[in-house]
All heavy atoms as an XYZ file, in Angstrom:
758
protein
N    -122.333     72.183   -158.369
C    -121.370     71.821   -157.346
C    -121.349     70.303   -157.197
O    -122.369     69.652   -157.206
C    -121.739     72.506   -156.035
C    -120.840     72.101   -154.898
S    -121.232     73.028   -153.413
C    -119.698     73.843   -153.205
N    -120.189     69.748   -157.026
C    -120.004     68.307   -156.912
C    -120.260     67.842   -155.487
O    -119.808     68.450   -154.534
C    -118.576     67.979   -157.321
C    -118.366     66.565   -157.619
C    -117.028     66.386   -158.290
N    -116.533     65.102   -157.830
C    -115.294     64.751   -157.813
N    -114.378     65.581   -158.213
N    -114.926     63.574   -157.411
N    -120.961     66.738   -155.331
C    -121.257     66.185   -154.011
C    -120.141     65.209   -153.622
O    -119.903     64.232   -154.310
C    -122.605     65.466   -154.055
C    -123.021     64.944   -152.701
O    -122.233     64.886   -151.782
N    -124.274     64.563   -152.611
N    -119.466     65.463   -152.509
C    -118.356     64.627   -152.051
C    -118.724     63.791   -150.837
O    -117.862     63.427   -150.050
C    -117.134     65.492   -151.730
C    -116.518     66.087   -152.981
O    -116.565     65.472   -154.039
N    -115.964     67.263   -152.874
N    -120.002     63.468   -150.672
C    -120.422     62.665   -149.531
C    -119.747     61.293   -149.507
O    -119.570     60.709   -148.439
C    -121.944     62.471   -149.524
C    -122.676     63.753   -149.198
O    -122.041     64.683   -148.642
O    -123.877     63.827   -149.507
N    -119.389     60.785   -150.671
C    -118.757     59.466   -150.722
C    -117.431     59.444   -149.963
O    -116.957     58.392   -149.549
C    -118.543     59.015   -152.169
C    -117.530     59.840   -152.926
C    -116.192     59.485   -152.937
C    -117.922     60.980   -153.619
C    -115.261     60.247   -153.617
C    -117.000     61.742   -154.304
C    -115.677     61.370   -154.303
O    -114.751     62.126   -154.972
N    -116.820     60.588   -149.751
C    -115.539     60.650   -149.043
C    -115.664     60.287   -147.574
O    -114.678     59.939   -146.929
C    -114.923     62.052   -149.183
C    -114.516     62.456   -150.595
C    -114.059     63.903   -150.612
C    -113.440     61.531   -151.133
N    -116.862     60.336   -147.027
C    -117.049     60.026   -145.610
C    -117.587     58.617   -145.387
O    -117.827     58.232   -144.256
C    -118.013     61.040   -144.961
O    -119.278     60.963   -145.628
C    -117.458     62.449   -145.053
N    -117.772     57.841   -146.450
C    -118.252     56.466   -146.292
C    -117.173     55.602   -145.648
O    -115.976     55.805   -145.893
C    -118.631     55.880   -147.652
C    -119.837     56.506   -148.339
C    -119.988     55.924   -149.746
C    -121.095     56.265   -147.538
N    -117.567     54.620   -144.835
C    -116.556     53.739   -144.233
C    -115.887     52.879   -145.302
O    -116.526     52.459   -146.261
C    -117.366     52.878   -143.268
C    -118.767     52.961   -143.745
C    -118.920     54.277   -144.447
N    -114.606     52.639   -145.139
C    -113.846     51.807   -146.070
C    -113.762     50.403   -145.482
O    -113.303     50.232   -144.354
C    -112.423     52.379   -146.277
C    -111.606     51.474   -147.176
C    -112.499     53.784   -146.834
N    -114.221     49.379   -146.216
C    -114.125     48.013   -145.691
C    -112.675     47.624   -145.448
O    -111.782     47.991   -146.212
C    -114.731     47.149   -146.796
C    -115.483     48.082   -147.667
C    -114.838     49.424   -147.524
N    -112.443     46.887   -144.398
C    -111.095     46.466   -144.046
C    -110.739     45.163   -144.755
O    -111.581     44.315   -144.978
C    -110.976     46.270   -142.533
C    -111.172     47.553   -141.745
C    -110.106     48.574   -142.074
O    -108.922     48.294   -142.024
N    -110.532     49.773   -142.432
N    -109.480     45.032   -145.096
C    -108.978     43.804   -145.703
C    -108.475     42.862   -144.628
O    -107.859     43.295   -143.650
C    -107.799     44.116   -146.614
C    -108.084     44.636   -147.988
C    -106.776     44.997   -148.671
C    -108.811     43.592   -148.790
N    -108.696     41.569   -144.807
C    -108.057     40.617   -143.899
C    -106.564     40.528   -144.220
O    -106.105     41.048   -145.236
C    -108.767     39.309   -144.199
C    -109.319     39.467   -145.556
C    -109.559     40.940   -145.769
N    -105.840     39.883   -143.367
C    -104.405     39.699   -143.576
C    -104.172     38.862   -144.837
O    -104.886     37.897   -145.094
C    -103.808     38.979   -142.364
C    -102.319     39.084   -142.305
C    -101.790     38.523   -140.997
N    -100.754     37.586   -141.356
C    -100.715     36.314   -141.018
N    -101.643     35.803   -140.261
N     -99.746     35.544   -141.413
N    -103.190     39.232   -145.613
C    -102.879     38.517   -146.852
C    -102.178     37.199   -146.551
O    -101.398     37.087   -145.604
C    -101.992     39.373   -147.752
N    -102.484     36.199   -147.363
C    -101.761     34.927   -147.362
C    -100.777     34.997   -148.526
O    -100.987     35.732   -149.483
C    -102.720     33.757   -147.601
C    -103.832     33.672   -146.622
N    -103.698     33.104   -145.382
C    -105.112     34.089   -146.709
C    -104.850     33.157   -144.751
N    -105.724     33.766   -145.527
N     -99.718     34.208   -148.447
C     -98.737     34.192   -149.533
C     -98.429     32.751   -149.921
O     -98.376     31.871   -149.065
C     -97.439     34.891   -149.108
C     -97.609     36.353   -148.914
N     -98.057     36.904   -147.738
C     -97.443     37.386   -149.763
C     -98.139     38.214   -147.866
N     -97.767     38.527   -149.089
N     -98.224     32.540   -151.204
C     -97.807     31.239   -151.714
C     -96.628     31.487   -152.654
O     -96.642     32.435   -153.436
C     -98.976     30.497   -152.419
C     -99.478     31.272   -153.616
C     -98.586     29.092   -152.798
N     -95.592     30.669   -152.524
C     -94.391     30.841   -153.339
C     -94.231     29.662   -154.283
O     -94.504     28.518   -153.918
C     -93.164     30.967   -152.447
N     -93.820     29.981   -155.492
C     -93.533     28.950   -156.492
C     -92.339     29.447   -157.286
O     -92.430     30.475   -157.962
C     -94.753     28.760   -157.375
C     -94.625     27.774   -158.457
C     -95.017     26.375   -158.191
N     -96.208     26.189   -157.394
C     -96.847     25.063   -157.371
N     -96.443     24.089   -158.128
N     -97.871     24.885   -156.602
N     -91.214     28.767   -157.185
C     -90.008     29.214   -157.875
C     -89.566     30.569   -157.337
O     -89.446     30.764   -156.132
N     -89.363     31.512   -158.234
C     -88.910     32.850   -157.848
C     -90.065     33.806   -157.573
O     -89.845     34.963   -157.273
C     -88.027     33.452   -158.945
C     -86.761     32.673   -159.176
C     -86.587     31.917   -160.332
C     -85.739     32.693   -158.233
C     -85.427     31.198   -160.542
C     -84.584     31.972   -158.432
C     -84.431     31.227   -159.588
O     -83.285     30.522   -159.786
N     -91.295     33.333   -157.688
C     -92.468     34.195   -157.547
C     -93.184     33.956   -156.225
O     -93.311     32.823   -155.774
C     -93.453     33.972   -158.698
C     -92.871     34.340   -160.022
C     -92.292     33.395   -160.845
C     -92.875     35.663   -160.443
C     -91.734     33.745   -162.056
C     -92.320     36.021   -161.651
C     -91.750     35.063   -162.455
O     -91.196     35.429   -163.646
N     -93.661     35.021   -155.626
C     -94.491     34.941   -154.430
C     -95.775     35.697   -154.716
O     -95.747     36.871   -155.071
C     -93.786     35.568   -153.212
O     -92.558     34.877   -152.991
C     -94.645     35.463   -151.968
N     -96.892     35.002   -154.605
C     -98.191     35.612   -154.873
C     -98.961     35.793   -153.575
O     -98.924     34.935   -152.689
C     -99.010     34.744   -155.826
O     -98.386     34.692   -157.079
N     -99.663     36.913   -153.488
C    -100.473     37.229   -152.308
C    -101.943     37.085   -152.647
O    -102.357     37.297   -153.789
C    -100.182     38.663   -151.845
N    -102.733     36.704   -151.649
C    -104.178     36.635   -151.817
C    -104.830     36.798   -150.457
O    -104.196     36.585   -149.425
C    -104.606     35.322   -152.477
C    -104.372     34.103   -151.624
C    -105.394     33.574   -150.837
C    -103.134     33.478   -151.572
C    -105.191     32.462   -150.036
C    -102.912     32.375   -150.785
C    -103.949     31.860   -150.021
O    -103.732     30.759   -149.228
N    -106.086     37.206   -150.442
C    -106.824     37.200   -149.189
C    -108.136     36.461   -149.393
O    -108.600     36.284   -150.518
C    -107.015     38.605   -148.611
C    -107.931     39.523   -149.376
C    -109.294     39.524   -149.137
C    -107.420     40.411   -150.299
C    -110.138     40.384   -149.817
C    -108.255     41.280   -150.988
C    -109.615     41.261   -150.743
N    -108.657     35.946   -148.299
C    -109.923     35.222   -148.330
C    -110.877     35.847   -147.318
O    -110.454     36.372   -146.292
C    -109.748     33.727   -147.997
O    -109.195     33.599   -146.696
C    -108.846     33.043   -148.998
N    -112.147     35.773   -147.644
C    -113.219     36.228   -146.751
C    -114.343     35.206   -146.825
O    -114.551     34.595   -147.867
C    -113.776     37.570   -147.190
C    -112.981     38.815   -146.876
C    -113.584     40.012   -147.602
C    -112.984     39.076   -145.401
N    -115.061     35.045   -145.751
C    -116.222     34.169   -145.741
C    -115.911     32.833   -145.103
O    -114.769     32.545   -144.738
N    -116.930     31.999   -144.994
C    -116.756     30.696   -144.336
C    -115.936     29.736   -145.199
O    -116.112     29.687   -146.419
C    -118.195     30.191   -144.169
C    -118.974     30.893   -145.227
C    -118.308     32.231   -145.419
N    -115.029     28.986   -144.566
C    -114.173     28.066   -145.315
C    -114.952     26.923   -145.951
O    -114.481     26.292   -146.875
C    -113.043     27.534   -144.431
C    -111.962     28.571   -144.261
C    -111.894     29.355   -143.128
C    -111.030     28.794   -145.268
C    -110.927     30.333   -143.000
C    -110.058     29.764   -145.149
C    -110.003     30.525   -144.006
O    -109.047     31.491   -143.887
N    -116.162     26.671   -145.478
C    -116.982     25.634   -146.107
C    -117.965     26.235   -147.115
O    -118.811     25.539   -147.659
C    -117.723     24.813   -145.061
C    -118.682     25.642   -144.213
O    -118.605     26.888   -144.243
O    -119.507     25.037   -143.502
N    -117.836     27.532   -147.390
C    -118.708     28.194   -148.368
C    -118.306     27.846   -149.791
O    -117.205     27.348   -150.050
N    -119.198     28.090   -150.705
C    -118.909     27.850   -152.117
C    -117.843     28.846   -152.579
O    -117.997     30.057   -152.385
C    -120.191     28.047   -152.921
C    -120.070     27.633   -154.340
C    -121.426     27.612   -154.986
N    -121.270     27.307   -156.395
C    -122.214     27.430   -157.274
N    -123.416     27.829   -156.908
N    -121.996     27.146   -158.526
N    -116.727     28.374   -153.172
C    -115.636     29.280   -153.555
C    -116.035     30.242   -154.666
O    -116.737     29.874   -155.604
C    -114.540     28.345   -154.049
C    -114.957     26.976   -153.704
C    -116.421     26.983   -153.446
N    -115.569     31.471   -154.539
C    -115.778     32.500   -155.551
C    -114.457     33.243   -155.714
O    -113.945     33.828   -154.753
C    -116.883     33.468   -155.122
C    -117.146     34.650   -156.034
C    -117.679     34.181   -157.381
C    -118.130     35.606   -155.384
N    -113.887     33.209   -156.908
C    -112.605     33.855   -157.196
C    -112.865     35.179   -157.894
O    -113.534     35.218   -158.921
C    -111.756     32.947   -158.093
C    -110.408     33.487   -158.530
C    -109.463     33.623   -157.343
C    -109.815     32.573   -159.587
N    -112.347     36.271   -157.325
C    -112.455     37.601   -157.927
C    -111.062     37.979   -158.423
O    -110.142     38.172   -157.637
C    -112.969     38.615   -156.907
C    -114.338     38.328   -156.305
C    -114.691     39.379   -155.251
C    -115.406     38.266   -157.375
N    -110.905     38.074   -159.730
C    -109.586     38.252   -160.334
C    -109.503     39.594   -161.064
O    -110.309     39.871   -161.945
C    -109.362     37.103   -161.305
S    -107.699     36.974   -161.900
N    -108.523     40.404   -160.699
C    -108.394     41.742   -161.278
C    -107.820     41.720   -162.687
O    -107.309     40.714   -163.149
C    -107.537     42.633   -160.372
C    -106.107     42.189   -160.255
N    -105.176     42.441   -161.219
C    -105.454     41.533   -159.255
C    -104.000     41.956   -160.835
N    -104.149     41.394   -159.648
N    -107.905     42.878   -163.349
C    -107.394     43.038   -164.699
C    -105.931     43.424   -164.727
O    -105.254     43.468   -163.700
N    -105.459     43.770   -165.900
C    -104.034     43.991   -166.159
C    -103.401     45.097   -165.305
O    -102.328     44.916   -164.774
C    -103.834     44.314   -167.640
C    -102.396     44.535   -168.085
C    -101.578     43.281   -167.842
C    -102.351     44.924   -169.546
N    -104.041     46.217   -165.151
C    -103.405     47.346   -164.459
C    -104.000     47.582   -163.071
O    -104.011     48.700   -162.578
C    -103.543     48.605   -165.304
N    -104.472     46.537   -162.415
C    -105.151     46.703   -161.124
C    -104.564     45.757   -160.082
O    -103.547     45.101   -160.311
C    -106.649     46.448   -161.301
N    -105.221     45.699   -158.926
C    -104.874     44.767   -157.857
C    -106.177     44.228   -157.265
O    -107.267     44.685   -157.602
C    -104.067     45.441   -156.729
O    -104.926     46.315   -155.994
C    -102.871     46.200   -157.259
N    -106.049     43.305   -156.340
C    -107.225     42.761   -155.672
C    -107.967     43.788   -154.835
O    -109.126     43.578   -154.476
N    -107.327     44.903   -154.540
C    -107.976     45.939   -153.734
C    -109.264     46.445   -154.355
O    -110.159     46.908   -153.655
C    -107.025     47.111   -153.501
C    -105.822     46.833   -152.612
C    -104.908     48.056   -152.562
C    -106.263     46.449   -151.223
N    -109.387     46.352   -155.671
C    -110.594     46.847   -156.322
C    -111.823     46.036   -155.919
O    -112.945     46.475   -156.121
C    -110.429     46.854   -157.832
C    -110.580     45.488   -158.490
C    -110.375     45.522   -159.975
O    -109.273     45.758   -160.441
N    -111.421     45.286   -160.719
N    -111.633     44.855   -155.319
C    -112.749     43.981   -154.976
C    -113.069     43.943   -153.483
O    -113.813     43.065   -153.045
C    -112.467     42.560   -155.445
C    -112.422     42.421   -156.937
C    -111.260     42.026   -157.568
C    -113.543     42.683   -157.706
C    -111.215     41.884   -158.946
C    -113.506     42.554   -159.089
C    -112.344     42.154   -159.699
N    -112.520     44.833   -152.691
C    -112.732     44.773   -151.243
C    -114.220     44.799   -150.892
O    -114.718     43.933   -150.169
C    -111.978     45.908   -150.512
C    -112.319     45.929   -149.033
C    -110.485     45.749   -150.704
N    -114.959     45.766   -151.396
C    -116.392     45.865   -151.075
C    -117.152     44.660   -151.619
O    -118.021     44.105   -150.944
C    -116.970     47.167   -151.626
N    -116.820     44.220   -152.839
C    -117.476     43.049   -153.426
C    -117.195     41.801   -152.599
O    -118.087     40.981   -152.368
C    -116.986     42.818   -154.859
C    -117.276     43.989   -155.769
O    -118.448     44.378   -155.864
O    -116.326     44.520   -156.355
N    -115.943     41.636   -152.164
C    -115.576     40.463   -151.371
C    -116.376     40.419   -150.073
O    -116.874     39.353   -149.680
C    -114.075     40.481   -151.073
N    -116.525     41.544   -149.414
C    -117.331     41.592   -148.188
C    -118.788     41.243   -148.477
O    -119.411     40.488   -147.730
C    -117.235     42.968   -147.524
C    -115.975     43.158   -146.753
N    -115.811     42.701   -145.459
C    -114.802     43.756   -147.094
C    -114.608     43.012   -145.032
N    -113.977     43.648   -146.002
N    -119.337     41.768   -149.562
C    -120.722     41.497   -149.919
C    -120.944     39.996   -150.125
O    -121.860     39.401   -149.558
C    -121.119     42.260   -151.185
C    -122.469     41.870   -151.705
C    -123.624     42.392   -151.139
C    -122.584     40.963   -152.742
C    -124.881     42.019   -151.609
C    -123.834     40.582   -153.228
C    -124.986     41.104   -152.651
N    -120.101     39.366   -150.959
C    -120.298     37.952   -151.254
C    -119.997     37.057   -150.056
O    -120.637     36.014   -149.872
C    -119.474     37.541   -152.476
C    -120.040     38.060   -153.763
C    -119.373     39.024   -154.491
C    -121.254     37.591   -154.239
C    -119.899     39.509   -155.680
C    -121.797     38.074   -155.428
C    -121.117     39.028   -156.150
N    -119.035     37.447   -149.223
C    -118.764     36.683   -148.000
C    -119.982     36.691   -147.080
O    -120.319     35.672   -146.473
C    -117.539     37.251   -147.284
N    -120.674     37.820   -147.005
C    -121.890     37.908   -146.188
C    -123.011     37.034   -146.758
O    -123.923     36.655   -146.029
C    -122.352     39.359   -146.084
C    -121.444     40.208   -145.230
C    -121.750     41.694   -145.328
O    -122.762     42.077   -145.966
O    -120.956     42.478   -144.778
N    -122.922     36.687   -148.046
C    -123.915     35.810   -148.675
C    -123.540     34.336   -148.505
O    -124.246     33.454   -148.981
C    -124.042     36.117   -150.177
C    -124.287     37.559   -150.526
C    -125.471     38.160   -149.799
O    -126.550     37.605   -149.804
N    -125.245     39.299   -149.181
N    -122.416     34.064   -147.828
C    -122.005     32.687   -147.547
C    -120.938     32.120   -148.458
O    -120.568     30.954   -148.322
N    -120.409     32.920   -149.381
C    -119.346     32.444   -150.269
C    -117.994     32.506   -149.565
O    -117.764     33.367   -148.711
C    -119.259     33.315   -151.524
C    -120.379     33.102   -152.490
C    -121.537     33.864   -152.407
C    -120.276     32.151   -153.494
C    -122.579     33.680   -153.306
C    -121.307     31.958   -154.399
C    -122.468     32.718   -154.300
N    -117.094     31.608   -149.948
C    -115.687     31.728   -149.590
C    -115.045     32.510   -150.728
O    -114.867     31.991   -151.834
C    -115.020     30.361   -149.454
C    -113.494     30.389   -149.342
C    -113.059     31.197   -148.125
C    -112.939     28.991   -149.301
N    -114.742     33.762   -150.499
C    -114.230     34.660   -151.535
C    -112.704     34.652   -151.500
O    -112.103     34.838   -150.444
C    -114.765     36.094   -151.336
C    -114.311     36.993   -152.466
C    -116.282     36.090   -151.229
N    -112.108     34.432   -152.661
C    -110.654     34.395   -152.805
C    -110.272     35.527   -153.758
O    -110.780     35.595   -154.881
C    -110.182     33.049   -153.377
C    -110.709     31.906   -152.502
C    -108.660     33.014   -153.506
C    -110.741     30.575   -153.198
N    -109.383     36.417   -153.288
C    -108.985     37.569   -154.104
C    -107.455     37.612   -154.183
O    -106.791     37.961   -153.212
C    -109.523     38.898   -153.511
C    -109.163     40.065   -154.417
C    -111.022     38.823   -153.286
N    -106.896     37.236   -155.331
C    -105.443     37.284   -155.482
C    -104.952     38.633   -156.000
O    -105.697     39.384   -156.614
C    -105.172     36.199   -156.528
C    -106.387     36.252   -157.394
C    -107.545     36.592   -156.467
N    -103.701     38.907   -155.718
C    -102.951     39.935   -156.444
C    -102.108     39.146   -157.437
O    -101.236     38.366   -157.042
C    -102.044     40.736   -155.511
C    -102.768     41.838   -154.773
O    -103.820     42.283   -155.256
O    -102.289     42.247   -153.710
N    -102.391     39.287   -158.716
C    -101.697     38.488   -159.715
C    -100.212     38.827   -159.769
O     -99.765     39.856   -159.252
C    -102.353     38.683   -161.081
C    -103.816     38.230   -161.147
C    -104.384     38.493   -162.535
C    -103.961     36.769   -160.772
N     -99.464     37.975   -160.400
C     -98.010     38.071   -160.478
C     -97.539     39.483   -160.844
O     -97.942     40.046   -161.855
C     -97.550     37.100   -161.557
C     -96.135     36.672   -161.433
C     -95.843     35.626   -162.458
N     -96.077     34.315   -161.870
C     -95.967     33.191   -162.538
N     -95.685     33.183   -163.799
N     -96.175     32.047   -161.923
N     -96.716     40.078   -159.968
C     -96.168     41.405   -160.221
C     -97.110     42.558   -159.916
O     -96.813     43.693   -160.239
N     -98.257     42.294   -159.283
C     -99.242     43.325   -158.960
C     -99.483     43.365   -157.456
O     -99.412     42.337   -156.774
C    -100.580     43.056   -159.659
C    -100.507     43.123   -161.140
N    -100.758     44.281   -161.846
C    -100.190     42.190   -162.067
C    -100.611     44.048   -163.131
N    -100.265     42.785   -163.290
N     -99.796     44.553   -156.949
C    -100.181     44.696   -155.544
C     -99.167     44.125   -154.574
O     -97.983     44.441   -154.638
N     -99.627     43.217   -153.726
C     -98.764     42.637   -152.697
C     -97.995     41.412   -153.174
O     -97.248     40.818   -152.420
C     -99.618     42.269   -151.472
C    -100.218     43.502   -150.808
C    -101.397     43.142   -149.958
N    -102.447     42.672   -150.867
C    -103.617     42.207   -150.482
N    -103.905     42.145   -149.220
N    -104.510     41.804   -151.359
N     -98.186     41.012   -154.435
C     -97.425     39.888   -154.989
C     -96.061     40.381   -155.433
O     -95.932     41.463   -155.985
C     -98.173     39.263   -156.169
O     -99.338     38.628   -155.712
N     -95.069     39.579   -155.196
C     -93.691     39.981   -155.461
C     -93.297     39.724   -156.911
O     -93.798     38.833   -157.565
C     -92.745     39.191   -154.555
C     -93.043     39.348   -153.080
C     -92.397     40.583   -152.544
C     -92.502     40.610   -151.040
N     -93.344     41.594   -150.499
N     -92.363     40.521   -157.351
C     -91.758     40.368   -158.670
C     -90.298     39.993   -158.433
O     -89.599     40.663   -157.671
C     -91.834     41.690   -159.432
C     -91.225     41.640   -160.788
S     -92.220     40.738   -161.930
C     -93.128     42.049   -162.671
N     -89.814     38.914   -159.047
C     -88.414     38.536   -158.830
C     -87.462     39.513   -159.514
O     -87.876     40.307   -160.352
C     -88.329     37.146   -159.462
C     -89.384     37.146   -160.488
C     -90.494     38.019   -159.950
N     -86.204     39.402   -159.141
C     -85.179     40.210   -159.804
C     -85.235     39.976   -161.309
O     -85.579     38.888   -161.778
C     -83.783     39.824   -159.304
C     -83.561     40.215   -157.860
O     -84.268     41.122   -157.372
O     -82.687     39.604   -157.211
N     -84.877     40.995   -162.051
C     -84.951     40.933   -163.512
C     -84.203     39.719   -164.073
O     -84.642     39.094   -165.041
C     -84.394     42.228   -164.109
C     -84.579     42.306   -165.608
C     -84.260     43.676   -166.171
N     -85.166     44.707   -165.705
C     -86.387     44.919   -166.191
N     -86.852     44.145   -167.134
N     -87.136     45.887   -165.734
N     -83.092     39.327   -163.494
C     -82.308     38.211   -164.042
C     -83.049     36.877   -163.950
O     -82.718     35.934   -164.654
C     -80.950     38.116   -163.346
C     -81.015     37.782   -161.882
C     -79.626     37.781   -161.272
C     -79.720     37.553   -159.772
N     -78.420     37.614   -159.140
N     -84.084     36.794   -163.095
C     -84.840     35.557   -162.963
C     -86.165     35.576   -163.731
O     -86.856     34.572   -163.801
C     -85.149     35.275   -161.497
C     -83.919     35.034   -160.677
C     -83.591     35.903   -159.653
C     -83.092     33.964   -160.937
C     -82.460     35.694   -158.885
C     -81.948     33.742   -160.183
C     -81.637     34.610   -159.152
N     -86.551     36.706   -164.297
C     -87.825     36.823   -165.011
C     -87.737     36.196   -166.403
O     -86.744     36.322   -167.085
C     -88.218     38.293   -165.176
C     -88.574     38.953   -163.903
C     -89.013     40.373   -164.168
N     -88.705     41.178   -162.996
C     -88.647     42.486   -162.985
N     -88.890     43.164   -164.087
N     -88.368     43.129   -161.892
N     -88.830     35.551   -166.771
C     -88.935     34.986   -168.111
C     -90.235     35.494   -168.725
O     -91.253     35.568   -168.051
C     -88.969     33.460   -168.066
C     -87.746     32.852   -167.408
C     -87.839     31.357   -167.300
N     -89.200     30.945   -166.934
C     -89.646     29.704   -166.996
N     -88.878     28.743   -167.424
N     -90.867     29.399   -166.636
N     -90.191     35.830   -170.022
C     -91.393     36.327   -170.691
C     -92.538     35.328   -170.606
O     -93.698     35.704   -170.438
C     -91.104     36.662   -172.151
C     -90.298     37.928   -172.290
O     -90.307     38.780   -171.395
N     -89.591     38.071   -173.394
N     -92.242     34.040   -170.714
C     -93.311     33.028   -170.676
C     -94.001     32.961   -169.313
O     -95.110     32.431   -169.216
C     -92.803     31.653   -171.114
C     -91.644     31.123   -170.319
C     -90.274     31.473   -170.915
O     -90.177     32.440   -171.691
O     -89.321     30.779   -170.590
N     -93.389     33.468   -168.270
C     -94.029     33.496   -166.956
C     -95.166     34.523   -166.888
O     -95.941     34.531   -165.933
C     -93.016     33.814   -165.854
C     -92.041     32.677   -165.635
O     -92.378     31.530   -165.983
O     -90.945     32.934   -165.108
N     -95.258     35.382   -167.898
C     -96.290     36.408   -167.913
C     -97.198     36.287   -169.133
O     -97.943     37.182   -169.451
C     -95.647     37.806   -167.892
C     -94.956     38.079   -166.599
C     -93.631     37.733   -166.416
C     -95.647     38.644   -165.538
C     -93.002     37.961   -165.209
C     -95.026     38.873   -164.317
C     -93.702     38.527   -164.156
N     -97.150     35.133   -169.792
C     -98.009     34.941   -170.975
C     -99.371     34.410   -170.524
O     -99.555     33.980   -169.390
C     -97.367     33.974   -171.949
O     -97.400     32.669   -171.427
N    -100.335     34.435   -171.415
C    -101.662     33.926   -171.113
C    -101.625     32.434   -170.826
O    -102.347     31.941   -169.969
C    -102.640     34.261   -172.256
C    -102.845     35.770   -172.295
C    -103.956     33.522   -172.097
C    -103.679     36.249   -173.446
N    -100.777     31.690   -171.506
C    -100.648     30.244   -171.234
C    -100.262     30.033   -169.795
O    -100.657     29.145   -169.128
C     -99.606     29.603   -172.131
C    -100.057     29.483   -173.561
C     -98.979     28.801   -174.358
C     -99.345     28.717   -175.815
N     -98.331     28.071   -176.606
């Protein structure tokens, strides 16, 4: 039988997202921890969002880091512009 105790664990809360706009793109990010703490950027992979780092962000913020967690372009709370404004080079590794 499978143990489902993890379903009753508390879910860490996210702080309010900040947004920054550049051209047709708007990116979202949240921060946790003291603003004078050493910065730590937690960056998600291709098919994810910053939500995967909620527990990690809380852990490192409690250690005194200023944790920055973005939703990369077109993911999560970051906006994707209308198709007519999208360019392939805006999504390249460069």
